[in-house]
KOLKOL-487969 format. One record per residue (C-alpha): residue number from 0; residue in one letter; z, y, x. Coordinates in nm, 3 decimals, padded with zeros to 5 digits, always signed. Last residue first. Layout:
N
NODE   nr  rest       zz       yy       xx
NODE  NUM     a        Z        Y        X
...
***
This chain:
516
NODE   nr  rest       zz       yy       xx
NODE  515     q  +04.119  +11.967  -01.281
NODE  514     k  +03.953  +11.567  -01.273
NODE  513     e  +04.174  +11.371  -01.038
NODE  512     k  +03.993  +11.299  -00.678
NODE  511     h  +03.864  +10.921  -00.715
NODE  510     c  +03.860  +10.698  -00.368
NODE  509     d  +04.238  +10.669  -00.250
NODE  508     t  +04.333  +10.849  -00.582
NODE  507     c  +04.319  +10.519  -00.753
NODE  506     g  +04.506  +10.336  -00.497
NODE  505     v  +04.311  +10.059  -00.286
NODE  504     q  +04.254  +10.187  +00.039
NODE  503     d  +04.491  +10.006  +00.278
NODE  502     i  +04.184  +09.803  +00.445
NODE  501     k  +04.291  +09.454  +00.494
NODE  500     m  +03.948  +09.293  +00.483
NODE  499     r  +04.054  +09.095  +00.177
NODE  498     t  +04.242  +09.361  +00.002
NODE  497     h  +03.927  +09.653  +00.068
NODE  496     c  +03.663  +09.364  -00.061
NODE  495     g  +03.862  +09.322  -00.367
NODE  494     m  +03.886  +09.691  -00.406
NODE  493     c  +03.540  +09.774  -00.410
NODE  492     q  +03.384  +09.439  -00.577
NODE  491     i  +03.694  +09.383  -00.845
NODE  490     h  +03.708  +09.789  -00.907
NODE  489     y  +03.318  +09.887  -00.949
NODE  488     a  +03.207  +09.587  -01.134
NODE  487     g  +03.562  +09.657  -01.390
NODE  486     m  +03.421  +10.002  -01.441
NODE  485     i  +03.060  +09.908  -01.455
NODE  484     g  +03.127  +09.645  -01.736
NODE  483     p  +03.228  +09.307  -01.635
NODE  482     r  +02.937  +09.006  -01.595
NODE  481     d  +03.070  +08.676  -01.540
NODE  480     m  +03.265  +08.681  -01.843
NODE  479     t  +02.988  +08.698  -02.042
NODE  478     n  +03.035  +08.641  -02.399
NODE  477     g  +03.353  +08.851  -02.378
NODE  476     n  +03.118  +09.069  -02.345
NODE  475     f  +03.209  +09.438  -02.107
NODE  474     p  +03.054  +09.736  -02.158
NODE  473     k  +02.635  +09.743  -02.067
NODE  472     g  +02.531  +09.878  -01.740
NODE  471     h  +02.651  +09.601  -01.543
NODE  470     c  +02.337  +09.388  -01.445
NODE  469     s  +02.070  +09.686  -01.377
NODE  468     k  +02.425  +09.976  -01.321
NODE  467     c  +02.453  +09.808  -00.989
NODE  466     r  +02.130  +09.951  -00.829
NODE  465     s  +01.881  +09.708  -00.768
NODE  464     p  +01.793  +09.639  -00.385
NODE  463     t  +01.566  +09.883  -00.216
NODE  462     d  +01.609  +09.760  +00.177
NODE  461     t  +01.574  +09.385  +00.072
NODE  460     a  +01.733  +09.074  +00.073
NODE  459     p  +01.701  +08.973  -00.289
NODE  458     s  +01.941  +09.127  -00.557
NODE  457     h  +02.206  +08.892  -00.722
NODE  456     h  +02.518  +08.985  -00.444
NODE  455     h  +02.438  +09.381  -00.403
NODE  454     c  +02.790  +09.408  -00.270
NODE  453     g  +02.785  +09.198  -00.004
NODE  452     l  +02.392  +09.101  -00.051
NODE  451     c  +02.347  +09.429  +00.154
NODE  450     l  +02.417  +09.246  +00.485
NODE  449     t  +02.102  +08.977  +00.362
NODE  448     g  +01.905  +09.283  +00.420
NODE  447     t  +01.947  +09.252  +00.828
NODE  446     d  +01.722  +08.922  +00.831
NODE  445     a  +01.883  +08.759  +01.131
NODE  444     h  +02.212  +08.759  +00.903
NODE  443     f  +02.278  +08.348  +00.912
NODE  442     y  +02.170  +08.395  +01.296
NODE  441     q  +02.360  +08.704  +01.350
NODE  440     a  +02.659  +08.579  +01.218
NODE  439     l  +02.683  +08.274  +01.401
NODE  438     k  +02.614  +08.488  +01.722
NODE  437     n  +02.909  +08.693  +01.648
NODE  436     e  +02.886  +09.023  +01.901
NODE  435     k  +02.722  +09.230  +01.657
NODE  434     i  +02.866  +09.094  +01.385
NODE  433     n  +03.120  +09.382  +01.341
NODE  432     r  +02.870  +09.662  +01.417
NODE  431     a  +02.672  +09.576  +01.129
NODE  430     i  +02.914  +09.571  +00.867
NODE  429     t  +03.012  +09.912  +01.006
NODE  428     n  +02.693  +10.034  +00.999
NODE  427     v  +02.610  +09.961  +00.631
NODE  426     i  +03.002  +10.088  +00.511
NODE  425     k  +02.953  +10.412  +00.679
NODE  424     g  +02.586  +10.410  +00.527
NODE  423     h  +02.749  +10.415  +00.157
NODE  422     p  +02.974  +10.637  +00.212
NODE  421     f  +03.084  +10.663  -00.177
NODE  420     n  +03.123  +11.056  -00.285
NODE  419     v  +03.318  +10.968  -00.574
NODE  418     p  +03.275  +11.163  -00.940
NODE  417     e  +03.639  +11.389  -01.010
NODE  416     y  +03.845  +11.166  -01.214
NODE  415     t  +03.943  +11.150  -01.576
NODE  414     d  +03.641  +11.175  -01.802
NODE  413     v  +03.419  +11.145  -01.456
NODE  412     l  +03.422  +10.781  -01.433
NODE  411     d  +03.076  +10.699  -01.411
NODE  410     k  +02.965  +10.970  -01.174
NODE  409     l  +02.950  +10.741  -00.847
NODE  408     i  +02.767  +10.966  -00.590
NODE  407     i  +02.592  +10.774  -00.305
NODE  406     t  +02.612  +10.859  +00.076
NODE  405     e  +02.394  +10.792  +00.354
NODE  404     p  +02.095  +10.640  +00.184
NODE  403     i  +01.967  +10.355  +00.352
NODE  402     n  +01.678  +10.493  +00.575
NODE  401     k  +01.859  +10.480  +00.886
NODE  400     i  +01.952  +10.107  +00.864
NODE  399     d  +01.609  +10.034  +00.935
NODE  398     i  +01.557  +09.707  +00.748
NODE  397     r  +01.525  +09.399  +00.990
NODE  396     k  +01.256  +09.114  +00.936
NODE  395     a  +01.326  +08.848  +01.198
NODE  394     q  +01.427  +08.879  +01.528
NODE  393     t  +01.681  +08.616  +01.481
NODE  392     a  +01.442  +08.352  +01.380
NODE  391     r  +01.316  +08.343  +01.767
NODE  390     a  +01.671  +08.166  +01.821
NODE  389     r  +01.578  +07.926  +01.559
NODE  388     q  +01.267  +07.847  +01.704
NODE  387     e  +01.403  +07.789  +02.011
NODE  386     i  +01.653  +07.494  +01.831
NODE  385     i  +01.316  +07.364  +01.673
NODE  384     i  +01.194  +07.328  +02.044
NODE  383     a  +01.489  +07.192  +02.191
NODE  382     a  +01.561  +06.940  +01.885
NODE  381     a  +01.211  +06.814  +02.033
NODE  380     n  +01.292  +06.523  +02.224
NODE  379     e  +01.439  +06.346  +01.969
NODE  378     d  +01.120  +06.354  +01.786
NODE  377     l  +01.081  +06.494  +01.445
NODE  376     a  +00.925  +06.817  +01.656
NODE  375     e  +00.595  +06.602  +01.712
NODE  374     d  +00.537  +06.650  +01.324
NODE  373     t  +00.477  +07.007  +01.389
NODE  372     l  +00.675  +07.322  +01.367
NODE  371     p  +00.966  +07.177  +01.214
NODE  370     q  +01.148  +07.290  +00.901
NODE  369     t  +01.499  +07.381  +01.006
NODE  368     h  +01.788  +07.199  +00.821
NODE  367     c  +02.011  +07.444  +00.973
NODE  366     m  +01.914  +07.762  +00.837
NODE  365     l  +01.732  +07.539  +00.573
NODE  364     c  +02.010  +07.471  +00.399
NODE  363     s  +02.058  +07.890  +00.343
NODE  362     a  +01.726  +07.890  +00.187
NODE  361     n  +01.828  +07.644  -00.087
NODE  360     d  +02.079  +07.881  -00.182
NODE  359     s  +02.432  +07.941  -00.228
NODE  358     k  +02.686  +08.111  -00.482
NODE  357     g  +02.989  +07.916  -00.542
NODE  356     t  +03.159  +08.213  -00.743
NODE  355     k  +03.485  +08.184  -00.519
NODE  354     s  +03.291  +08.135  -00.202
NODE  353     f  +03.070  +08.423  -00.250
NODE  352     f  +03.349  +08.658  -00.305
NODE  351     s  +03.530  +08.519  -00.005
NODE  350     h  +03.193  +08.594  +00.184
NODE  349     c  +03.136  +08.978  +00.127
NODE  348     g  +03.494  +09.094  +00.230
NODE  347     a  +03.602  +08.783  +00.427
NODE  346     c  +03.362  +08.869  +00.714
NODE  345     d  +03.573  +09.124  +00.939
NODE  344     i  +03.871  +08.986  +00.857
NODE  343     d  +03.755  +08.648  +00.949
NODE  342     d  +03.772  +08.379  +00.642
NODE  341     q  +03.369  +08.340  +00.726
NODE  340     m  +03.449  +08.160  +01.044
NODE  339     k  +03.659  +07.918  +00.854
NODE  338     q  +03.342  +07.847  +00.600
NODE  337     h  +03.151  +07.821  +00.916
NODE  336     c  +03.402  +07.510  +01.061
NODE  335     g  +03.411  +07.377  +00.685
NODE  334     a  +02.999  +07.381  +00.682
NODE  333     c  +02.991  +07.181  +01.012
NODE  332     s  +03.261  +06.939  +00.934
NODE  331     q  +03.588  +06.965  +01.178
NODE  330     d  +03.786  +07.223  +01.017
NODE  329     r  +03.767  +07.046  +00.698
NODE  328     d  +03.824  +07.205  +00.341
NODE  327     m  +03.429  +07.258  +00.304
NODE  326     k  +03.335  +06.896  +00.355
NODE  325     h  +02.951  +06.947  +00.458
NODE  324     m  +02.896  +06.719  +00.818
NODE  323     a  +03.181  +06.467  +00.680
NODE  322     q  +03.030  +06.432  +00.351
NODE  321     e  +02.676  +06.342  +00.461
NODE  320     l  +02.798  +06.102  +00.720
NODE  319     s  +02.980  +05.945  +00.432
NODE  318     v  +03.371  +05.973  +00.449
NODE  317     g  +03.478  +05.623  +00.370
NODE  316     k  +03.826  +05.577  +00.542
NODE  315     s  +03.551  +05.664  +00.861
NODE  314     e  +03.648  +05.320  +01.038
NODE  313     m  +03.623  +05.139  +00.706
NODE  312     s  +03.271  +05.300  +00.652
NODE  311     g  +03.076  +05.542  +00.450
NODE  310     e  +02.743  +05.508  +00.278
NODE  309     l  +02.548  +05.704  +00.488
NODE  308     t  +02.738  +05.612  +00.779
NODE  307     h  +03.029  +05.845  +00.940
NODE  306     c  +03.188  +05.605  +01.230
NODE  305     t  +02.889  +05.598  +01.487
NODE  304     n  +02.690  +05.862  +01.245
NODE  303     c  +02.906  +06.121  +01.461
NODE  302     a  +02.775  +06.046  +01.774
NODE  301     s  +03.075  +05.893  +02.015
NODE  300     m  +03.303  +06.059  +02.202
NODE  299     t  +03.607  +05.937  +02.032
NODE  298     q  +03.933  +05.978  +01.863
NODE  297     h  +03.836  +06.286  +01.648
NODE  296     h  +03.563  +06.460  +01.809
NODE  295     c  +03.422  +06.800  +01.649
NODE  294     v  +03.687  +07.062  +01.770
NODE  293     r  +03.814  +06.767  +01.982
NODE  292     c  +03.576  +06.814  +02.235
NODE  291     t  +03.833  +07.125  +02.327
NODE  290     d  +03.843  +07.527  +02.334
NODE  289     n  +03.518  +07.547  +02.119
NODE  288     d  +03.211  +07.824  +02.164
NODE  287     k  +03.112  +07.710  +02.530
NODE  286     e  +03.082  +07.365  +02.410
NODE  285     h  +02.921  +07.481  +02.092
NODE  284     g  +02.604  +07.616  +02.285
NODE  283     k  +02.561  +07.258  +02.530
NODE  282     h  +02.565  +07.068  +02.182
NODE  281     n  +02.283  +07.266  +02.009
NODE  280     f  +02.219  +07.068  +01.735
NODE  279     s  +01.890  +07.027  +01.566
NODE  278     v  +01.940  +06.945  +01.205
NODE  277     f  +01.681  +06.649  +01.072
NODE  276     n  +01.468  +06.755  +00.772
NODE  275     m  +01.606  +06.687  +00.470
NODE  274     r  +01.586  +06.388  +00.202
NODE  273     n  +01.495  +06.180  +00.509
NODE  272     k  +01.208  +05.963  +00.455
NODE  271     g  +01.070  +06.040  +00.821
NODE  270     s  +01.032  +05.681  +00.877
NODE  269     e  +01.196  +05.661  +01.205
NODE  268     d  +01.494  +05.789  +01.073
NODE  267     l  +01.498  +05.530  +00.759
NODE  266     e  +01.455  +05.246  +00.972
NODE  265     r  +01.674  +05.340  +01.244
NODE  264     n  +01.967  +05.435  +01.033
NODE  263     g  +02.194  +05.621  +01.250
NODE  262     t  +02.160  +05.919  +01.001
NODE  261     k  +02.037  +06.154  +01.232
NODE  260     m  +02.139  +06.498  +01.401
NODE  259     n  +01.896  +06.586  +01.639
NODE  258     v  +02.037  +06.683  +02.016
NODE  257     v  +02.073  +06.942  +02.255
NODE  256     d  +02.213  +06.945  +02.568
NODE  255     p  +02.306  +06.587  +02.600
NODE  254     q  +02.669  +06.450  +02.648
NODE  253     n  +02.623  +06.243  +02.988
NODE  252     r  +03.034  +06.300  +03.037
NODE  251     e  +03.048  +06.588  +03.280
NODE  250     l  +03.267  +06.866  +03.116
NODE  249     r  +03.093  +07.220  +03.198
NODE  248     p  +03.255  +07.458  +03.403
NODE  247     v  +03.513  +07.620  +03.231
NODE  246     p  +03.450  +08.044  +03.214
NODE  245     f  +03.721  +08.108  +03.245
NODE  244     i  +04.017  +07.857  +03.334
NODE  243     k  +04.330  +07.991  +03.166
NODE  242     e  +04.674  +07.940  +03.377
NODE  241     i  +05.000  +07.867  +03.097
NODE  240     g  +05.175  +08.154  +03.055
NODE  239     k  +05.111  +08.155  +02.688
NODE  238     q  +05.220  +07.821  +02.641
NODE  237     a  +05.541  +07.920  +02.794
NODE  236     l  +05.619  +08.210  +02.540
NODE  235     p  +05.549  +07.963  +02.259
NODE  234     d  +05.771  +07.677  +02.429
NODE  233     h  +05.642  +07.344  +02.378
NODE  232     c  +05.536  +07.268  +02.744
NODE  231     g  +05.751  +07.383  +02.980
NODE  230     g  +06.028  +07.401  +02.697
NODE  229     c  +06.033  +07.014  +02.637
NODE  228     r  +06.095  +06.947  +03.015
NODE  227     f  +05.869  +06.774  +03.225
NODE  226     p  +05.680  +07.082  +03.356
NODE  225     g  +05.307  +07.068  +03.558
NODE  224     t  +05.187  +07.008  +03.915
NODE  223     e  +05.175  +07.150  +04.212
NODE  222     k  +05.291  +06.849  +04.481
NODE  221     k  +05.651  +06.832  +04.624
NODE  220     e  +05.561  +06.445  +04.631
NODE  219     a  +05.870  +06.424  +04.423
NODE  218     t  +05.746  +06.706  +04.190
NODE  217     r  +05.390  +06.482  +04.199
NODE  216     a  +05.590  +06.173  +04.046
NODE  215     i  +05.802  +06.388  +03.761
NODE  214     h  +05.482  +06.535  +03.626
NODE  213     c  +05.304  +06.197  +03.649
NODE  212     n  +05.602  +06.045  +03.463
NODE  211     i  +05.619  +06.349  +03.211
NODE  210     c  +05.252  +06.312  +03.143
NODE  209     v  +05.215  +05.943  +03.100
NODE  208     d  +05.510  +05.850  +02.875
NODE  207     h  +05.477  +06.159  +02.708
NODE  206     v  +05.140  +06.093  +02.566
NODE  205     a  +05.210  +05.748  +02.496
NODE  204     q  +05.519  +05.830  +02.325
NODE  203     e  +05.387  +06.144  +02.101
NODE  202     l  +05.067  +05.884  +02.024
NODE  201     s  +05.277  +05.669  +01.897
NODE  200     i  +05.354  +05.259  +02.013
NODE  199     v  +05.085  +05.023  +01.989
NODE  198     n  +05.344  +04.781  +01.789
NODE  197     n  +04.995  +04.579  +01.599
NODE  196     e  +05.175  +04.718  +01.280
NODE  195     s  +05.111  +05.082  +01.446
NODE  194     l  +05.399  +05.304  +01.595
NODE  193     k  +05.304  +05.661  +01.439
NODE  192     k  +05.104  +05.943  +01.504
NODE  191     e  +04.807  +05.687  +01.609
NODE  190     h  +04.769  +05.566  +01.947
NODE  189     c  +04.423  +05.353  +02.000
NODE  188     h  +04.117  +05.621  +02.012
NODE  187     r  +04.436  +05.921  +02.026
NODE  186     c  +04.448  +05.884  +02.377
NODE  185     t  +04.099  +06.029  +02.424
NODE  184     t  +03.796  +05.869  +02.505
NODE  183     e  +03.584  +05.815  +02.840
NODE  182     e  +03.320  +05.610  +02.838
NODE  181     g  +03.081  +05.782  +03.089
NODE  180     k  +03.263  +05.616  +03.342
NODE  179     k  +03.427  +05.283  +03.190
NODE  178     y  +03.798  +05.218  +03.309
NODE  177     t  +04.003  +04.887  +03.292
NODE  176     d  +04.352  +04.821  +03.253
NODE  175     t  +04.255  +04.629  +02.947
NODE  174     k  +04.512  +04.721  +02.706
NODE  173     c  +04.585  +05.081  +02.833
NODE  172     d  +04.209  +05.161  +02.914
NODE  171     t  +04.194  +05.383  +03.214
NODE  170     h  +04.141  +05.729  +03.136
NODE  169     c  +04.438  +05.933  +03.292
NODE  168     v  +04.399  +05.867  +03.642
NODE  167     e  +04.022  +05.682  +03.575
NODE  166     c  +03.883  +06.048  +03.558
NODE  165     k  +03.894  +06.100  +03.963
NODE  164     k  +03.760  +06.427  +03.965
NODE  163     d  +03.969  +06.517  +04.285
NODE  162     y  +04.296  +06.456  +04.117
NODE  161     a  +04.373  +06.819  +04.029
NODE  160     t  +04.034  +06.952  +04.004
NODE  159     l  +04.028  +06.716  +03.682
NODE  158     h  +04.378  +06.820  +03.598
NODE  157     r  +04.294  +07.204  +03.618
NODE  156     y  +03.958  +07.125  +03.402
NODE  155     h  +04.128  +06.983  +03.139
NODE  154     l  +04.390  +07.255  +03.120
NODE  153     s  +04.081  +07.487  +03.035
NODE  152     n  +03.916  +07.236  +02.838
NODE  151     d  +04.216  +07.200  +02.592
NODE  150     m  +04.490  +06.991  +02.619
NODE  149     g  +04.724  +07.014  +02.324
NODE  148     m  +05.057  +07.112  +02.279
NODE  147     p  +05.255  +07.167  +01.962
NODE  146     t  +05.503  +07.425  +01.944
NODE  145     r  +05.837  +07.426  +01.933
NODE  144     s  +05.986  +07.716  +01.816
NODE  143     s  +06.297  +07.531  +01.607
NODE  142     l  +06.558  +07.702  +01.369
NODE  141     v  +06.823  +07.462  +01.294
NODE  140     q  +07.093  +07.503  +01.020
NODE  139     p  +07.095  +07.170  +00.907
NODE  138     d  +07.162  +07.067  +00.531
NODE  137     p  +07.227  +06.703  +00.529
NODE  136     d  +07.396  +06.677  +00.857
NODE  135     h  +07.383  +06.388  +01.020
NODE  134     c  +07.478  +06.485  +01.358
NODE  133     d  +07.837  +06.716  +01.258
NODE  132     a  +07.826  +06.435  +00.933
NODE  131     c  +07.926  +06.141  +01.147
NODE  130     a  +08.177  +06.316  +01.377
NODE  129     v  +08.209  +06.271  +01.761
NODE  128     p  +08.030  +06.682  +01.795
NODE  127     g  +07.915  +06.776  +02.122
NODE  126     t  +08.072  +06.839  +02.488
NODE  125     k  +08.281  +07.130  +02.632
NODE  124     q  +08.496  +06.940  +02.922
NODE  123     n  +08.865  +06.887  +02.889
NODE  122     r  +08.778  +06.547  +03.078
NODE  121     t  +08.929  +06.346  +02.750
NODE  120     t  +08.688  +06.555  +02.585
NODE  119     n  +08.407  +06.468  +02.820
NODE  118     d  +08.471  +06.090  +02.763
NODE  117     k  +08.457  +06.137  +02.387
NODE  116     h  +08.134  +06.336  +02.380
NODE  115     c  +07.978  +06.032  +02.646
NODE  114     g  +08.100  +05.771  +02.398
NODE  113     i  +07.958  +05.930  +02.091
NODE  112     c  +07.602  +05.965  +02.230
NODE  111     n  +07.628  +05.570  +02.389
NODE  110     d  +07.755  +05.408  +02.136
NODE  109     h  +07.617  +05.555  +01.838
NODE  108     f  +07.250  +05.589  +01.990
NODE  107     t  +07.280  +05.239  +02.111
NODE  106     d  +07.424  +05.139  +01.793
NODE  105     m  +07.203  +05.287  +01.574
NODE  104     a  +06.884  +05.135  +01.769
NODE  103     d  +07.010  +04.779  +01.746
NODE  102     k  +07.109  +04.822  +01.382
NODE  101     g  +06.759  +04.888  +01.340
NODE  100     n  +06.580  +04.613  +01.503
NODE   99     t  +06.457  +04.536  +01.847
NODE   98     y  +06.475  +04.861  +02.021
NODE   97     q  +06.270  +04.847  +02.310
NODE   96     y  +06.375  +04.939  +02.692
NODE   95     a  +06.701  +05.101  +02.591
NODE   94     m  +06.892  +05.390  +02.696
NODE   93     f  +06.690  +05.641  +02.447
NODE   92     t  +06.351  +05.558  +02.467
NODE   91     q  +06.085  +05.743  +02.665
NODE   90     l  +06.087  +05.546  +02.958
NODE   89     v  +06.100  +05.688  +03.314
NODE   88     k  +05.872  +05.512  +03.539
NODE   87     d  +05.921  +05.317  +03.849
NODE   86     e  +05.764  +04.992  +03.719
NODE   85     k  +06.072  +05.037  +03.424
NODE   84     i  +06.333  +05.293  +03.449
NODE   83     k  +06.575  +05.356  +03.140
NODE   82     h  +06.665  +05.682  +03.027
NODE   81     c  +06.977  +05.875  +02.932
NODE   80     t  +07.150  +05.907  +03.316
NODE   79     k  +06.790  +05.791  +03.453
NODE   78     c  +06.673  +06.145  +03.366
NODE   77     d  +06.908  +06.283  +03.615
NODE   76     g  +07.310  +06.327  +03.687
NODE   75     g  +07.444  +06.546  +03.945
NODE   74     t  +07.739  +06.686  +03.706
NODE   73     k  +07.533  +07.025  +03.630
NODE   72     e  +07.232  +06.833  +03.608
NODE   71     i  +07.380  +06.680  +03.298
NODE   70     a  +07.453  +06.973  +03.130
NODE   69     d  +07.087  +07.125  +03.185
NODE   68     t  +06.945  +06.790  +03.083
NODE   67     h  +07.150  +06.848  +02.766
NODE   66     r  +07.056  +07.169  +02.690
NODE   65     d  +06.702  +07.051  +02.714
NODE   64     h  +06.711  +06.789  +02.449
NODE   63     p  +06.865  +06.986  +02.201
NODE   62     f  +06.892  +06.713  +01.926
NODE   61     f  +06.787  +06.735  +01.586
NODE   60     v  +06.950  +06.423  +01.326
NODE   59     e  +06.773  +06.217  +01.079
NODE   58     p  +06.969  +06.229  +00.732
NODE   57     r  +07.212  +05.914  +00.671
NODE   56     e  +07.094  +05.569  +00.581
NODE   55     l  +06.724  +05.629  +00.691
NODE   54     d  +06.493  +05.386  +00.499
NODE   53     g  +06.354  +05.065  +00.739
NODE   52     f  +06.283  +04.963  +01.101
NODE   51     t  +06.078  +05.238  +01.198
NODE   50     k  +06.285  +05.506  +01.026
NODE   49     m  +06.544  +05.390  +01.290
NODE   48     v  +06.353  +05.624  +01.504
NODE   47     d  +06.469  +05.924  +01.364
NODE   46     i  +06.567  +06.154  +01.606
NODE   45     r  +06.439  +06.485  +01.572
NODE   44     i  +06.400  +06.696  +01.885
NODE   43     m  +06.453  +07.044  +01.918
NODE   42     d  +06.316  +07.136  +02.294
NODE   41     s  +06.137  +07.435  +02.179
NODE   40     g  +06.472  +07.685  +02.055
NODE   39     p  +06.668  +07.794  +01.787
NODE   38     p  +07.037  +07.861  +01.868
NODE   37     l  +07.218  +07.515  +01.758
NODE   36     r  +07.490  +07.568  +01.429
NODE   35     v  +07.814  +07.440  +01.520
NODE   34     s  +08.006  +07.145  +01.377
NODE   33     t  +08.334  +07.016  +01.569
NODE   32     s  +08.453  +06.829  +01.276
NODE   31     e  +08.788  +06.645  +01.214
NODE   30     i  +09.016  +06.963  +01.238
NODE   29     g  +08.789  +07.187  +01.076
NODE   28     k  +08.695  +06.971  +00.824
NODE   27     a  +09.090  +06.961  +00.727
NODE   26     v  +09.149  +07.350  +00.759
NODE   25     a  +08.810  +07.414  +00.551
NODE   24     v  +08.926  +07.190  +00.279
NODE   23     a  +09.287  +07.330  +00.315
NODE   22     v  +09.122  +07.680  +00.270
NODE   21     f  +08.961  +07.609  -00.014
NODE   20     l  +09.222  +07.442  -00.204
NODE   19     i  +09.434  +07.744  -00.155
NODE   18     v  +09.217  +07.975  -00.299
NODE   17     i  +09.127  +07.743  -00.588
NODE   16     l  +09.521  +07.745  -00.657
NODE   15     v  +09.542  +08.140  -00.599
NODE   14     v  +09.241  +08.174  -00.876
NODE   13     l  +09.415  +07.928  -01.132
NODE   12     n  +09.743  +08.106  -01.170
NODE   11     h  +09.812  +07.896  -01.483
NODE   10     r  +10.227  +07.921  -01.437
NODE    9     k  +10.246  +07.579  -01.451
NODE    8     l  +09.921  +07.509  -01.230
NODE    7     l  +10.127  +07.745  -00.930
NODE    6     t  +10.427  +07.522  -00.978
NODE    5     k  +10.188  +07.203  -00.959
NODE    4     a  +10.013  +07.331  -00.626
NODE    3     y  +10.362  +07.452  -00.468
NODE    2     n  +10.447  +07.054  -00.500
NODE    1     v  +10.117  +06.960  -00.340
NODE    0     m  +10.178  +07.179  -00.070
***
C-alpha cells in the first residue's frame, strides 16, 4: 500500500490518496476498537473516582450499570459479582472495600473490567470494549435520561408507615450510632456532594449504601420495598409511577404551627428595637403547600437564625439572616420563593415587568412584616393573632369589576390602521380568575385594585386609574428613556405581556385592522 501511495503522489492524485488513508485509518481503528455508542438510559454512571486523588489523566468513563446487571444475572451472578460485602451489606465501591490511592483505584477497574471482557471474548460471548479509548472517550455520544431522586413528603410517609414510625431506622447518627427523638435531620447534615476532607463519604454514596441495602434486605425477606436498580429510582417514567399519598398526614417533629421569625439575638428581640416588625410565619400552612422540608431547610431542621445570624456565620457561608430571607435568586429564601411563583404563566405578564424595573414600595414589606395590633402581639404566642389578622386583610377593599369599562377604543394609530377595540373587561376578568385558587396571590392582591397595576403601573390601586396618555402623551424623548411615547408604551406593554404569558397574538393585524 505504501508503494502504491508513492505512485499516486507522483501522479498528484491527492484525492484518491486521502480516501485510501482515511480507509486505512478506519480499518486500523476497527481492528483495535470495539467501541459502540450506548443507547440513552437512566443507568448511566460516571466513573471518575480517581478525581479524589488528583486530576484525571484520561476522560471519565460512562458506565451502563443496569445493562451489566442484566448480563450478570443471566450467568447466575448478583451484586457480589462486582461489589464487596461488609457486615451483610453491599458496598458501593467497585471490587474493593476502599481505594487507598489513584493507582489502586485505576488498577482495580482495569484488572476487573478489562479482565472480564477478555474472558467473555475467549468464550465467544457478547461483551464490552478492551481498548483504552473505547471507555475513555474524549467525546462520548451518550444521552443519559438519569433524573435526580429525592425524598418528598409522600415518599417519607410511606417509609414511616412501613417501619411503624420507627424513625431511628434511618435517622440514627452515623458517627455516634445514637438516635435522638425530635432532633432528626437529613443525611446532608454530615454528607456533602463530595468526599470531605475528614473522609466522610459523599451524600450520593451514603444514600445508596443505606437505601439500596435496605431494599435488598427487604426483598430477601419478601417484604414490600423499593427498587435497587438505577432505573427504579432515576428513570423519569419510573418516578412518575411512584405511588403518591394525598393528602400527606403532617410530619410529627414538634415543629410549631406558627412562629414569629426573630433575629436570634435575645437582647435585640426582647427590646423591640428591630428595624422591622417580626414576620409571623404560618409554618403549618407552608408545610401543606410544599413537597419536602428541604424547600426551606437546607441540611438540618433548625430555625433559620441558628446558622443565618445578623452578621452571617461560617455555617451559613457568610449569608446573613436578612440576605437569607430576601435573596431573589435563591428558591429557599422567602422573597426568592415568592419571586419564582410570580414567574408562573398566569402572573408573568405583570410581574416580569415589575422585576425588570425594580419597582417596589414599603407597602410590599408590610405585607409580611405585619404591624401588630397591640404590644402584646410581640410575644411569640401571639403569632397566630397576627396571621389571623392577615387572613382578615384578604377581605380588604375590592373594586366592583362590573363597573370597569368592557371595551376601550384606542385611536392613536389611525393613520395606518383602524382603531383598536381593546377588550379591557375580558382581560381584567381573566387575571382575577387566574389568581382565584392561588393563596399567595389572593393575599397580596387582597385589594383587587392591585390587579390594575400590571398595566397602570404608576397609578394608585383604584378603580379609576390614570389613562396611559397621562404619562405617555408626549413623543419619545431621549432624556426620559423610561417614558416612551404612546405608541411605544402600548407595544412594549401589550406585546411584552402577550410574549411573557405565551399568548399567540403579537403581530400587527392581531390587534389592528388595516385601514382601507
